[in-house]
C-alpha positions as CSV (number, residue, x, y, z in Angstrom):
1,M,37.9,0.1,17.9
2,V,37.1,-3.1,16.1
3,M,33.8,-3.4,18.0
4,A,32.8,0.2,16.9
5,T,33.6,-0.6,13.3
6,R,31.5,-3.8,13.3
7,M,28.7,-1.9,14.9
8,I,28.8,0.8,12.1
9,W,28.8,-1.9,9.4
10,V,25.9,-3.7,11.0
11,S,24.0,-0.4,11.3
12,L,24.6,0.4,7.7
13,I,23.5,-3.0,6.5
14,V,20.3,-2.8,8.6
15,L,19.7,0.7,7.2
16,A,20.2,-0.5,3.6
17,V,17.8,-3.5,4.2
18,F,15.1,-1.1,5.4
19,L,15.7,1.3,2.5
20,V,15.6,-1.4,-0.1
21,G,12.6,-3.0,1.6
22,G,10.8,0.3,1.7
23,V,11.4,0.9,-2.0
24,L,10.3,-2.6,-2.9
25,L,7.2,-2.2,-0.8
26,Q,6.4,1.1,-2.5
27,I,6.8,-0.5,-5.9
28,F,4.5,-3.4,-4.9
29,L,1.9,-1.1,-3.5
30,S,2.0,1.2,-6.6
31,K,1.4,-1.8,-8.9
32,R,-1.9,-2.5,-7.3
33,E,-5.0,-1.8,-9.3
34,S,-6.3,0.8,-6.9
35,K,-4.2,3.9,-6.7
36,W,-4.7,4.4,-3.0
37,P,-2.3,1.7,-1.6
38,G,0.6,3.4,-3.4
39,L,0.0,6.6,-1.7
40,V,0.1,5.2,1.9
41,L,3.9,5.3,2.3
42,P,4.3,8.9,0.9
43,A,1.5,10.0,3.2
44,I,3.2,8.4,6.3
45,S,6.5,10.0,5.2
46,F,4.8,13.4,4.9
47,L,3.1,13.1,8.3
48,W,6.4,12.1,9.8
49,S,8.1,15.2,8.3
50,L,5.5,17.3,10.1
51,L,6.9,16.1,13.4
52,Y,10.1,17.9,12.6
53,L,8.2,21.2,12.4
54,F,6.6,20.6,15.8
55,N,10.1,20.0,17.3
56,M,11.6,23.3,16.0
57,M,12.9,25.7,18.5
58,D,12.0,29.4,18.5
59,T,15.0,31.5,17.5
60,G,13.5,34.8,18.3
61,S,13.6,36.1,14.8
62,M,10.5,35.7,12.6
63,V,12.5,35.5,9.4
64,Q,14.9,33.0,10.8
65,N,12.0,30.9,12.0
66,I,10.4,30.9,8.6
67,L,13.6,30.0,6.8
68,T,14.3,27.2,9.3
69,A,10.8,25.9,8.8
70,L,11.1,25.9,5.0
71,L,14.5,24.3,5.0
72,T,13.2,21.7,7.5
73,M,10.2,20.9,5.4
74,L,12.4,20.7,2.2
75,L,14.9,18.3,3.8
76,A,12.4,16.2,5.7
77,N,10.3,15.6,2.6
78,I,13.1,14.2,0.4
79,P,11.9,10.6,1.2
80,T,8.3,11.7,0.4
81,L,9.4,13.0,-3.0
82,V,11.4,9.8,-3.7
83,L,8.4,7.7,-2.8
84,L,6.1,9.8,-5.0
85,A,8.5,9.6,-7.9
86,I,8.5,5.8,-7.6
87,Y,4.7,5.9,-7.4
88,W,4.3,8.1,-10.5
89,A,6.9,6.1,-12.5
90,V,5.1,2.8,-11.8
91,R,1.6,4.2,-12.4
92,E,2.7,5.7,-15.7
93,K,4.1,2.4,-16.8
94,R,0.9,0.7,-15.8
95,R,-1.2,3.4,-17.6
96,K,0.8,2.9,-20.8
97,R,0.5,-0.9,-20.6
98,S,-3.3,-0.5,-20.1
99,E,-3.6,1.7,-23.1
100,L,-1.6,-0.8,-25.2
101,D,-3.8,-3.6,-24.0
102,K,-6.9,-1.7,-25.0
103,M,-5.4,-0.9,-28.4
104,N,-4.6,-4.6,-28.9
105,I,-8.1,-5.6,-28.0
106,D,-9.5,-3.1,-30.5
107,D,-7.3,-4.5,-33.2
108,L,-8.8,-8.0,-32.7
């Protein structure tokens, strides 16, 4: 029992490290001058979510298959949406800072 509890804690800590590392990497890539590096992780996340569709099982009902596919895409793309939100927030902050710098240069 103690061993299982320790294993769960270790797993949670490793998962938290990967999540924080992924968010920090996304922020770092989004701050780059070019916009393309910041879109790499959301693209990988989206492509990974497509694998869930390929692994879906046919239920026999067309309506149920479509609803399952839509729900799968919605749930599988939550990380993609989070990464895109980080990207847009960082890029917007960068855009405002750039406009402010241009305005300060014009004032000189």
